[in-house]
C-alpha positions as YAML, in Angstrom:
chain: A
units: angstrom
residues:
- id: 1
  name: MET
  ca: [-87.81, 123.55, -0.77]
- id: 2
  name: ARG
  ca: [-85.89, 120.40, -1.70]
- id: 3
  name: LYS
  ca: [-88.67, 118.23, -0.21]
- id: 4
  name: ASN
  ca: [-91.25, 120.08, -2.36]
- id: 5
  name: ILE
  ca: [-89.21, 119.48, -5.51]
- id: 6
  name: LEU
  ca: [-88.79, 115.79, -4.66]
- id: 7
  name: ALA
  ca: [-92.51, 115.48, -3.92]
- id: 8
  name: ILE
  ca: [-93.40, 117.06, -7.27]
- id: 9
  name: LEU
  ca: [-90.98, 114.76, -9.10]
- id: 10
  name: PHE
  ca: [-92.44, 111.74, -7.29]
- id: 11
  name: LEU
  ca: [-96.03, 112.74, -8.10]
- id: 12
  name: THR
  ca: [-95.11, 113.26, -11.75]
- id: 13
  name: ALA
  ca: [-93.42, 109.85, -11.92]
- id: 14
  name: VAL
  ca: [-96.42, 108.17, -10.25]
- id: 15
  name: SER
  ca: [-98.71, 109.89, -12.73]
- id: 16
  name: MET
  ca: [-96.70, 108.66, -15.68]
- id: 17
  name: LEU
  ca: [-96.87, 105.12, -14.35]
- id: 18
  name: SER
  ca: [-100.48, 105.11, -13.20]
- id: 19
  name: ALA
  ca: [-102.06, 107.03, -16.07]
- id: 20
  name: GLN
  ca: [-101.44, 104.32, -18.66]
- id: 21
  name: ASN
  ca: [-105.12, 103.84, -19.50]
- id: 22
  name: VAL
  ca: [-107.56, 106.50, -18.43]
- id: 23
  name: SER
  ca: [-111.08, 107.27, -19.58]
- id: 24
  name: CYS
  ca: [-113.50, 109.99, -18.57]
- id: 25
  name: ASP
  ca: [-116.31, 112.23, -19.68]
- id: 26
  name: PHE
  ca: [-115.32, 115.75, -20.66]
- id: 27
  name: GLN
  ca: [-117.05, 119.05, -21.16]
- id: 28
  name: GLN
  ca: [-115.36, 121.64, -23.36]
- id: 29
  name: THR
  ca: [-116.04, 125.36, -23.33]
- id: 30
  name: LYS
  ca: [-114.35, 127.52, -25.92]
- id: 31
  name: PHE
  ca: [-114.54, 131.31, -25.69]
- id: 32
  name: ILE
  ca: [-113.37, 133.19, -28.79]
- id: 33
  name: LYS
  ca: [-112.42, 136.69, -27.74]
- id: 34
  name: ALA
  ca: [-112.49, 138.16, -31.26]
- id: 35
  name: SER
  ca: [-116.19, 137.33, -31.75]
- id: 36
  name: GLY
  ca: [-117.26, 137.19, -28.11]
- id: 37
  name: LYS
  ca: [-118.86, 133.80, -28.78]
- id: 38
  name: THR
  ca: [-118.77, 130.78, -26.50]
- id: 39
  name: PHE
  ca: [-119.14, 127.20, -27.73]
- id: 40
  name: HIS
  ca: [-119.98, 124.19, -25.56]
- id: 41
  name: SER
  ca: [-119.31, 120.57, -26.40]
- id: 42
  name: GLU
  ca: [-118.84, 117.28, -24.60]
- id: 43
  name: GLY
  ca: [-117.79, 113.71, -25.08]
- id: 44
  name: LYS
  ca: [-115.60, 110.83, -23.95]
- id: 45
  name: LEU
  ca: [-111.84, 110.97, -23.53]
- id: 46
  name: LYS
  ca: [-109.57, 107.93, -23.58]
- id: 47
  name: LEU
  ca: [-105.83, 107.98, -22.96]
- id: 48
  name: ASN
  ca: [-103.38, 105.16, -23.53]
- id: 49
  name: SER
  ca: [-100.03, 106.74, -22.71]
- id: 50
  name: SER
  ca: [-97.99, 103.65, -23.62]
- id: 51
  name: SER
  ca: [-99.19, 103.86, -27.24]
- id: 52
  name: GLN
  ca: [-99.28, 107.69, -27.17]
- id: 53
  name: THR
  ca: [-102.99, 107.69, -28.03]
- id: 54
  name: LEU
  ca: [-105.50, 110.29, -26.86]
- id: 55
  name: GLU
  ca: [-109.05, 110.04, -28.19]
- id: 56
  name: MET
  ca: [-111.61, 112.76, -27.70]
- id: 57
  name: ASN
  ca: [-114.87, 111.51, -29.22]
- id: 58
  name: TYR
  ca: [-117.60, 114.13, -29.05]
- id: 59
  name: THR
  ca: [-121.20, 113.28, -28.26]
- id: 60
  name: LYS
  ca: [-122.10, 116.96, -28.66]
- id: 61
  name: PRO
  ca: [-121.67, 117.71, -31.49]
- id: 62
  name: ALA
  ca: [-122.12, 114.04, -32.31]
- id: 63
  name: GLY
  ca: [-119.53, 112.56, -34.64]
- id: 64
  name: ASP
  ca: [-116.78, 115.11, -34.08]
- id: 65
  name: TYR
  ca: [-113.44, 113.80, -32.85]
- id: 66
  name: PHE
  ca: [-109.87, 114.81, -32.08]
- id: 67
  name: ILE
  ca: [-107.50, 111.84, -31.95]
- id: 68
  name: ILE
  ca: [-103.77, 111.79, -31.30]
- id: 69
  name: GLU
  ca: [-102.10, 108.56, -32.43]
- id: 70
  name: GLY
  ca: [-98.36, 108.86, -31.92]
- id: 71
  name: LYS
  ca: [-97.20, 111.62, -34.26]
- id: 72
  name: THR
  ca: [-100.52, 111.86, -36.12]
- id: 73
  name: ILE
  ca: [-103.62, 113.91, -35.33]
- id: 74
  name: LYS
  ca: [-106.99, 112.96, -36.81]
- id: 75
  name: VAL
  ca: [-109.77, 115.53, -36.66]
- id: 76
  name: ASN
  ca: [-113.42, 115.58, -37.66]
- id: 77
  name: ILE
  ca: [-115.12, 118.93, -37.08]
- id: 78
  name: LYS
  ca: [-118.64, 119.30, -38.48]
- id: 79
  name: GLY
  ca: [-117.96, 116.62, -41.09]
- id: 80
  name: LYS
  ca: [-114.63, 118.07, -42.22]
- id: 81
  name: LYS
  ca: [-112.03, 115.36, -41.70]
- id: 82
  name: SER
  ca: [-108.28, 115.82, -41.76]
- id: 83
  name: VAL
  ca: [-105.17, 113.89, -40.84]
- id: 84
  name: VAL
  ca: [-102.05, 115.82, -39.83]
- id: 85
  name: ASP
  ca: [-98.48, 114.56, -39.54]
- id: 86
  name: THR
  ca: [-97.17, 116.55, -36.57]
- id: 87
  name: GLU
  ca: [-93.59, 115.99, -37.72]
- id: 88
  name: LYS
  ca: [-94.40, 118.28, -40.68]
- id: 89
  name: ASN
  ca: [-96.74, 120.75, -38.94]
- id: 90
  name: ALA
  ca: [-95.13, 122.67, -36.07]
- id: 91
  name: ALA
  ca: [-98.37, 124.26, -34.78]
- id: 92
  name: MET
  ca: [-100.16, 120.91, -34.53]
- id: 93
  name: ARG
  ca: [-97.04, 119.30, -33.00]
- id: 94
  name: ALA
  ca: [-97.08, 121.98, -30.29]
- id: 95
  name: GLN
  ca: [-100.79, 121.38, -29.62]
- id: 96
  name: ARG
  ca: [-100.25, 117.60, -29.54]
- id: 97
  name: ASN
  ca: [-97.33, 117.82, -27.15]
- id: 98
  name: THR
  ca: [-99.06, 120.31, -24.85]
- id: 99
  name: LEU
  ca: [-102.23, 118.22, -24.55]
- id: 100
  name: MET
  ca: [-100.38, 114.94, -24.03]
- id: 101
  name: ASN
  ca: [-97.96, 116.41, -21.49]
- id: 102
  name: CYS
  ca: [-100.65, 118.22, -19.51]
- id: 103
  name: ILE
  ca: [-102.95, 115.21, -19.39]
- id: 104
  name: THR
  ca: [-100.22, 112.69, -18.53]
- id: 105
  name: GLY
  ca: [-98.86, 114.94, -15.76]
- id: 106
  name: ASP
  ca: [-95.64, 116.08, -17.44]
- id: 107
  name: PHE
  ca: [-96.34, 119.78, -16.90]
- id: 108
  name: LYS
  ca: [-92.62, 120.54, -16.69]
- id: 109
  name: GLN
  ca: [-92.19, 119.44, -20.30]
- id: 110
  name: ALA
  ca: [-95.30, 121.43, -21.28]
- id: 111
  name: ALA
  ca: [-93.72, 124.49, -19.64]
- id: 112
  name: ALA
  ca: [-90.42, 123.95, -21.47]
- id: 113
  name: ASP
  ca: [-92.19, 123.43, -24.82]
- id: 114
  name: ASN
  ca: [-94.23, 126.62, -24.34]
- id: 115
  name: ASN
  ca: [-91.32, 128.75, -23.06]
- id: 116
  name: ALA
  ca: [-93.24, 129.19, -19.82]
- id: 117
  name: ASP
  ca: [-92.59, 129.36, -16.10]
- id: 118
  name: PHE
  ca: [-94.75, 127.27, -13.79]
- id: 119
  name: THR
  ca: [-96.05, 127.44, -10.25]
- id: 120
  name: VAL
  ca: [-97.66, 124.69, -8.21]
- id: 121
  name: SER
  ca: [-100.19, 125.28, -5.45]
- id: 122
  name: GLU
  ca: [-102.04, 122.72, -3.39]
- id: 123
  name: LYS
  ca: [-105.61, 122.73, -2.20]
- id: 124
  name: SER
  ca: [-107.36, 120.17, -0.03]
- id: 125
  name: SER
  ca: [-107.87, 117.49, -2.68]
- id: 126
  name: SER
  ca: [-106.14, 118.97, -5.70]
- id: 127
  name: LYS
  ca: [-102.92, 120.39, -7.06]
- id: 128
  name: VAL
  ca: [-103.08, 123.39, -9.39]
- id: 129
  name: VAL
  ca: [-100.27, 123.94, -11.88]
- id: 130
  name: THR
  ca: [-100.12, 127.29, -13.68]
- id: 131
  name: LEU
  ca: [-97.87, 127.84, -16.69]
- id: 132
  name: LYS
  ca: [-97.31, 131.42, -17.88]
- id: 133
  name: ALA
  ca: [-95.48, 132.22, -21.09]
- id: 134
  name: ARG
  ca: [-92.31, 134.23, -20.66]
- id: 135
  name: LYS
  ca: [-93.04, 136.36, -23.72]
- id: 136
  name: THR
  ca: [-95.78, 136.98, -26.25]
- id: 137
  name: ALA
  ca: [-95.76, 134.91, -29.43]
- id: 138
  name: ALA
  ca: [-97.79, 134.86, -32.64]
- id: 139
  name: LYS
  ca: [-99.23, 131.42, -31.78]
- id: 140
  name: GLY
  ca: [-99.42, 129.20, -28.77]
- id: 141
  name: TYR
  ca: [-100.55, 129.53, -25.19]
- id: 142
  name: SER
  ca: [-100.07, 132.55, -22.95]
- id: 143
  name: LYS
  ca: [-101.35, 130.66, -19.90]
- id: 144
  name: ILE
  ca: [-102.22, 127.07, -19.04]
- id: 145
  name: VAL
  ca: [-103.86, 126.03, -15.78]
- id: 146
  name: ILE
  ca: [-104.09, 122.32, -14.93]
- id: 147
  name: THR
  ca: [-105.92, 120.98, -11.89]
- id: 148
  name: TYR
  ca: [-104.89, 117.47, -10.84]
- id: 149
  name: ARG
  ca: [-106.50, 115.23, -8.23]
- id: 150
  name: LYS
  ca: [-104.01, 114.69, -5.41]
- id: 151
  name: SER
  ca: [-105.09, 111.09, -4.92]
- id: 152
  name: ASP
  ca: [-103.83, 109.89, -8.32]
- id: 153
  name: ASN
  ca: [-102.44, 112.99, -10.07]
- id: 154
  name: LEU
  ca: [-104.99, 112.79, -12.89]
- id: 155
  name: PRO
  ca: [-106.31, 116.01, -14.42]
- id: 156
  name: THR
  ca: [-109.81, 117.22, -13.60]
- id: 157
  name: GLU
  ca: [-109.57, 120.54, -15.45]
- id: 158
  name: LEU
  ca: [-107.37, 121.98, -18.16]
- id: 159
  name: VAL
  ca: [-107.58, 125.65, -19.20]
- id: 160
  name: LEU
  ca: [-105.67, 126.73, -22.31]
- id: 161
  name: GLU
  ca: [-105.48, 130.48, -22.95]
- id: 162
  name: GLU
  ca: [-104.08, 131.48, -26.32]
- id: 163
  name: PHE
  ca: [-102.22, 134.72, -27.02]
- id: 164
  name: ASN
  ca: [-105.19, 135.94, -29.12]
- id: 165
  name: GLY
  ca: [-107.50, 135.65, -26.08]
- id: 166
  name: THR
  ca: [-109.25, 132.43, -27.10]
- id: 167
  name: THR
  ca: [-109.72, 130.26, -24.01]
- id: 168
  name: THR
  ca: [-110.58, 126.56, -24.06]
- id: 169
  name: THR
  ca: [-111.56, 124.80, -20.85]
- id: 170
  name: TYR
  ca: [-111.80, 121.02, -20.49]
- id: 171
  name: SER
  ca: [-113.53, 119.68, -17.38]
- id: 172
  name: MET
  ca: [-113.12, 115.96, -16.76]
- id: 173
  name: THR
  ca: [-115.54, 113.83, -14.71]
- id: 174
  name: ASN
  ca: [-116.18, 110.12, -14.11]
- id: 175
  name: ILE
  ca: [-112.43, 109.45, -14.39]
- id: 176
  name: THR
  ca: [-111.40, 105.80, -14.34]
- id: 177
  name: GLU
  ca: [-108.02, 104.11, -14.62]
- id: 178
  name: LYS
  ca: [-107.31, 100.67, -16.00]
...
C-alpha cells in the first residue's frame, strides 16, 4: 500500500515537471441529458503549466476558443466573446482549477476541490483515475474520469460528468512535449 502511494506521488511529481509545454489535437463530445443532444467539436490544445496557460483553439467550429491565462478565462463560442476573472466568479474558478489540475496530473487537488474521492487503476499502457463526488451539489462534477499514459503521465482522455447529467469527453491525440 505504501509503495503504491509513493509511486502515485512520484508519477504526479514527474507529470508536473515534464508537462511544462504540451500540445495535442483534441476531440470533444458533449452530451446534454436534458435535450438528448450530442455535440462534436475538435481543435488544438496547448498547455504551458509554468505560465498557467491552457489554450483550446477549435478548428470545428472554426474560430471558437477556450483559453485559461492565469486567473482569467477567455471564451469565444459562436462569435460570442467573453473574458471572466475567476477570482470573482466561483463557478468559472472551479472549472478552471478542475481542467488545469486534471490535465497537469494533479488529480488529488481536483478531487479535493470537487469534494470527491478518487481511485486509481492501471492498465497495460495507461492509468485511469476516477473521481466521484461525495454528495450531490447544484453545480459541478459528479464524476471525473482521467486516463493518463503511463509512459509520461499525460492525459489521453478526460470525461467530466456534471450533476445535471451533461457529460463532456475530451480525447487527446498526437501529444507532444517540449
